[in-house]
C-alpha positions in Angstrom: 54.9 -10.3 9.6 54.7 -10.2 5.8 52.5 -7.9 3.7 51.5 -7.9 0.0 49.1 -5.8 -1.9 47.1 -8.3 -4.3 44.6 -5.8 -5.6 44.2 -2.1 -5.6 42.2 -2.0 -2.5 43.1 -5.4 -0.9 46.2 -6.3 1.3 47.1 -9.6 2.7 49.1 -10.0 6.0 50.7 -13.2 7.1 52.2 -13.9 10.6 53.4 -16.7 12.7 50.6 -18.0 15.0 50.9 -20.3 18.1 52.5 -23.6 17.0 50.2 -26.6 16.4 49.5 -28.1 19.9 49.6 -31.6 18.6 52.6 -31.6 16.1 54.4 -28.5 17.5 54.9 -27.4 13.8 54.8 -23.8 12.7 51.3 -22.3 11.9 50.8 -19.2 9.9 47.8 -16.9 10.2 46.7 -14.9 7.0 44.1 -12.3 6.9 42.9 -9.7 4.2 42.0 -6.0 4.7 41.3 -2.9 2.5 44.4 -1.4 3.9 47.6 -2.6 5.2 46.7 -1.6 8.7 43.4 -3.3 8.6 45.0 -6.6 7.5 47.5 -6.3 10.3 44.8 -5.7 12.9 42.8 -8.7 11.7 45.8 -11.0 11.9 46.8 -9.8 15.4 43.2 -10.2 16.6 43.2 -13.8 15.2 46.4 -14.6 17.0 45.2 -13.3 20.3 41.9 -15.3 20.0 43.8 -18.5 19.1 46.2 -18.1 22.0 43.3 -17.6 24.4 41.6 -20.9 23.3 44.8 -23.0 23.5 44.3 -24.0 27.1 43.6 -27.5 26.3 46.3 -30.1 26.8 46.9 -32.3 23.8 46.2 -35.3 26.1 42.6 -34.3 26.9 40.1 -37.3 26.8 36.9 -37.1 24.8 34.8 -37.2 28.0 36.2 -34.0 29.4 36.4 -32.3 26.0 32.8 -33.1 25.1 31.6 -31.9 28.6 33.2 -28.5 27.9 31.8 -28.3 24.5 28.2 -28.9 25.8 28.6 -26.1 28.4 29.6 -23.7 25.6 26.6 -25.0 23.4 24.3 -24.2 26.3 25.6 -20.6 26.4 24.5 -20.1 22.7 20.9 -19.9 23.8 19.8 -23.3 22.4 16.5 -24.7 23.6 16.5 -27.0 26.6 15.1 -29.9 24.6 17.8 -29.5 22.0 20.5 -29.4 24.8 19.1 -32.5 26.4 19.2 -34.3 22.9 22.7 -33.2 22.4 23.6 -34.5 25.9 22.1 -37.9 25.2 23.9 -38.2 22.0 27.2 -37.4 23.6 26.5 -40.0 26.3 26.2 -42.5 23.5 29.5 -41.4 22.1 31.1 -41.6 25.6 30.2 -45.3 25.9 32.8 -46.0 23.2 35.1 -43.0 23.2 35.1 -41.4 26.8 38.8 -42.3 27.7 40.3 -41.8 24.2 42.4 -38.7 23.6 40.6 -36.2 21.3 43.8 -36.0 19.2 43.9 -39.9 18.8 40.3 -40.3 17.6 40.2 -41.3 13.9 37.3 -41.7 11.4 37.5 -45.4 11.9 36.9 -45.1 15.7 33.9 -42.8 15.1 32.6 -45.0 12.3 32.8 -48.1 14.4 31.0 -46.3 17.2 28.1 -45.5 15.0 28.1 -49.0 13.5 27.9 -50.5 17.0 25.0 -48.1 17.8 23.3 -49.2 14.6 23.8 -52.9 15.5 22.2 -52.3 18.9 19.0 -51.0 17.2 19.5 -47.3 17.8 16.9 -45.3 15.9 18.0 -43.5 12.9 17.0 -40.1 14.3 19.3 -40.7 17.2 22.1 -41.9 15.0 21.9 -38.8 12.9 21.9 -36.7 16.1 24.9 -38.6 17.4 26.8 -38.0 14.2 25.9 -34.3 14.2 27.0 -33.9 17.8 30.4 -35.5 17.1 30.8 -33.3 13.9 30.2 -30.2 15.9 32.5 -31.3 18.8 35.4 -32.0 16.4 34.7 -28.9 14.5 35.3 -26.9 17.6 38.5 -28.9 18.4 39.7 -28.0 14.9 38.8 -24.4 15.3 40.8 -24.0 18.5 43.8 -25.7 16.9 43.6 -29.0 19.0 43.3 -31.1 15.8 44.0 -30.3 12.2 41.3 -32.4 10.5 37.8 -33.2 11.5 37.7 -37.0 11.6 33.8 -37.0 11.3 34.0 -35.6 7.8 34.8 -39.2 6.5 32.1 -40.9 8.5 28.6 -42.1 7.3 25.5 -42.8 9.2 24.5 -46.5 8.8 21.0 -47.3 7.5 19.0 -50.4 7.3 18.5 -52.2 4.0 15.4 -51.2 2.1 12.8 -53.8 2.9 9.7 -54.8 0.8 7.4 -52.9 3.1 9.4 -49.7 2.6 8.8 -50.0 -1.1 5.1 -50.9 -1.1 4.3 -48.2 1.5 3.4 -50.6 4.4 6.0 -48.9 6.7 4.7 -45.4 5.9 1.1 -46.4 6.3 1.7 -47.4 9.9 2.6 -43.9 10.8 -1.0 -42.6 10.4 -4.6 -43.7 10.6 -6.7 -44.0 7.5 -10.2 -42.5 7.5 -11.9 -45.7 8.8 -9.3 -46.2 11.5 -9.6 -42.6 12.7 -13.4 -42.9 12.8 -13.0 -46.0 15.1 -10.5 -44.3 17.2 -12.6 -41.1 17.7 -15.7 -43.2 18.6 -13.6 -44.6 21.5 -12.4 -41.0 22.3 -16.1 -39.9 22.6 -16.6 -42.6 25.2 -13.8 -41.1 27.4 -15.4 -39.6 30.6 -12.6 -37.0 30.9 -13.9 -34.0 28.8 -10.4 -32.2 29.2 -8.5 -35.3 27.7 -11.2 -35.9 25.1 -10.9 -32.3 23.8 -7.1 -32.2 23.9 -7.0 -35.3 21.7 -9.5 -33.9 19.2 -7.5 -30.6 19.1 -4.3 -32.5 18.0 -6.2 -34.7 15.6 -7.9 -31.7 13.9 -4.9 -29.3 13.8 -1.9 -31.4 13.6 -0.2 -29.5 16.5 2.7 -31.1 18.4 1.6 -32.3 21.9 3.7 -29.7 23.6 2.3 -26.9 21.5 -1.3 -27.8 22.4 -0.5 -28.0 26.1 1.0 -24.6 26.0 -2.0 -22.9 24.5 -3.5 -20.0 26.5 -7.0 -18.7 26.3 -5.9 -15.6 24.3 -4.3 -18.0 21.7 -7.6 -19.3 20.6 -9.9 -16.9 18.7 -13.4 -18.4 18.5 -14.8 -15.6 16.3 -12.1 -15.8 13.6 -12.0 -19.6 14.2 -8.0 -19.5 14.5 -5.4 -20.7 16.9 -2.0 -18.9 17.3 0.9 -21.1 18.1 3.9 -19.2 19.6 5.2 -21.6 22.3 5.6 -25.1 23.5 5.6 -26.8 27.0 8.8 -28.5 28.0 8.7 -30.9 31.1 12.1 -32.3 31.6 11.2 -35.0 34.2 7.5 -35.5 32.9 6.2 -34.4 36.4 2.8 -32.7 36.4 3.3 -28.9 37.2 7.0 -29.1 36.8 7.5 -27.5 33.3 8.7 -24.5 31.5 7.2 -22.6 28.5 9.7 -22.2 25.6 9.6 -20.9 22.1 8.5 -23.6 19.7 10.7 -26.1 18.0 11.8 -23.7 15.1 11.0 -20.3 13.7 8.6 -21.9 11.2 6.6 -23.4 14.1 5.3 -19.9 14.9 2.0 -19.8 13.1 -1.6 -19.0 13.0 -4.0 -21.8 11.8 -7.7 -21.9 10.8 -9.8 -24.4 12.7 -13.0 -26.3 11.8 -16.5 -25.5 13.3 -16.5 -29.0 14.8 -13.3 -28.3 16.8 -14.6 -24.8 17.7 -17.6 -26.3 19.2 -15.7 -28.8 21.2 -13.4 -26.1 22.7 -16.4 -24.1 23.6 -18.0 -27.0 25.3 -14.8 -27.5 27.3 -14.7 -23.8 28.2 -18.3 -23.8 29.4 -17.8 -27.0 31.5 -14.7 -25.3 33.2 -16.9 -22.4 34.2 -19.9 -24.4 35.1 -17.9 -26.9 37.3 -15.9 -24.0 38.8 -12.4 -25.3 37.8 -9.5 -23.2 39.2 -8.7 -20.4 36.8 -5.7 -20.9 34.7 -4.1 -19.0 31.9 -3.6 -22.3 30.0 -6.6 -23.4 27.9 -5.8 -27.0 28.7 -5.5 -26.6 32.5 -7.3 -29.3 34.3 -9.6 -29.0 37.4 -6.7 -27.6 39.4 -5.5 -25.3 36.6 -2.4 -27.4 35.8 -1.9 -28.9 32.3 -1.2 -32.6 32.1 2.1 -33.9 30.6 2.8 -35.2 27.2 3.6 -38.5 28.8 0.1 -38.7 30.5 -1.4 -37.7 27.1 0.5 -40.4 25.4 -0.7 -42.9 27.9 -4.4 -41.9 27.4 -3.9 -42.1 23.6 -2.4 -45.7 24.0 -5.2 -46.8 26.3 -7.9 -45.6 23.9 -6.1 -47.0 20.9 -5.9 -50.4 22.6 -9.6 -50.6 22.8 -9.8 -50.4 19.0 -9.2 -53.1 16.4 -6.5 -51.0 14.8 -3.1 -52.7 14.9 -0.8 -49.7 14.9 1.4 -48.0 17.5 -0.8 -45.4 19.2 0.9 -42.2 20.5 0.1 -38.5 20.1 2.2 -38.2 17.0 0.1 -40.6 15.1 -2.7 -38.1 15.4 -0.4 -35.4 14.0 0.6 -37.6 11.1 -3.0 -38.5 10.4 -3.9 -34.9 10.2 -1.2 -34.6 7.4 -2.7 -37.5 5.6 -6.3 -36.1 5.7 -5.1 -32.9 4.2 -3.2 -34.8 1.5 -6.4 -36.8 0.8 -8.3 -33.5 0.5 -5.8 -32.5 -2.2 -4.3 -29.7 -0.1 -0.9 -28.4 -1.4 2.2 -29.9 0.3 3.6 -26.4 1.1 0.3 -25.3 2.8 0.5 -28.6 4.9 4.1 -27.8 6.0 3.1 -24.3 7.1 0.1 -25.6 8.9 2.0 -28.2 11.0 5.0 -26.0 11.4 7.5 -27.7 9.3 10.1 -26.0 7.0 10.9 -29.4 5.6 10.2 -32.8 6.9 11.0 -36.3 5.5 8.1 -37.8 7.3 5.5 -35.2 6.2 6.7 -35.6 2.6 6.7 -39.4 2.9 3.0 -39.4 4.2 2.0 -36.9 1.5 3.5 -38.9 -1.3 2.1 -42.1 0.0 -1.5 -40.8 0.2 -1.4 -38.8 -3.0 0.1 -41.8 -4.9 -2.9 -43.8 -3.6 -5.3 -41.3 -5.3 -3.9 -42.0 -8.8 -7.1 -43.8 -9.7 -9.0 -40.6 -9.1 -6.4 -38.6 -11.2 -6.5 -41.1 -13.9 -10.3 -40.8 -14.1 -10.2 -37.0 -14.3 -7.6 -37.2 -17.0 -9.6 -39.7 -19.0 -12.7 -37.5 -18.7 -10.7 -34.4 -19.8 -9.1 -36.3 -22.8 -12.6 -37.7 -23.8 -14.1 -34.2 -23.7 -11.2 -32.9 -25.7 -11.6 -35.6 -28.4 -15.3 -35.4 -28.8 -15.8 -31.7 -28.7 -16.4 -29.9 -32.0 -13.5 -27.8 -33.2 -14.5 -24.1 -33.2 -14.9 -22.5 -36.6 
């Protein structure tokens, strides 16, 4: 054990730790402390922790190691939806790397894996999640001394070439409904015989809530007097079976929010509430509990949105998220600030929200130009003050 005082109140301690499990080479542990004793204690603690984690055989396969990592990941209190997403991304990695030793996996192997997934039309969001999962798994392998370098550091996520529609905004415009398309869609919604589903769709369109957030709303979350809805949770149905769900915190901390709602939506929510009492539905803590008090599933809601959308002349992919994106576009069109929109829909940052906002606001340049022209004309023709 070696000690050295490098500053007046700083000591460094260096000692031999467990040898590298792959190469067998000597490995030294270095720690700093305000005193010689503190530095020594930190080194000894680090060595004990390292020794306790070196239970992995250098020949362990990626399949087994990733399984162990996922179990540790669950223990960190991550949301079920997040854990399921990590699990799915790991399953994609295992299609290519399951039987390869962790110590033998190189950046080229991981890059080829992502390239193959890309060639098989895997969505960019999934590719990004798979890249992140691999990065975390190999970071853990490095932390416990199984490998010395994280092979994912030199790997990139493949992207499709920029197409004409990406430049001219066609791709972005398909993410939401314009004003005329929304009017046509809502006209079809009004024809829907199920008042519960009709009100639920209006709620998402008029608030920009995520489907799970809307389904998790309780009666006390809706304040008719203040015209506000408080969002503090979301519904998670792992198998999309009605009644088989759990209520979890929302997607992120920024998703906890209170939003103002329009008189139109307030009225529709009151009509549903009155219908529930009049028709003697089973009492439920959930505002969007159906006749038997149980909320529907996101899958069933999506199916309803698709059916209604199919009855319109709009050639776009109908699902609940198109309503959320439409809400963002309407706020942008109303010249609402981007930061306010982010807060309202529960985003800290979002490429999709920003894309939609910029697409809509860029389309409003003619209005901005007219306003600038009027202002400059007024400036030039106004008499200077004496």
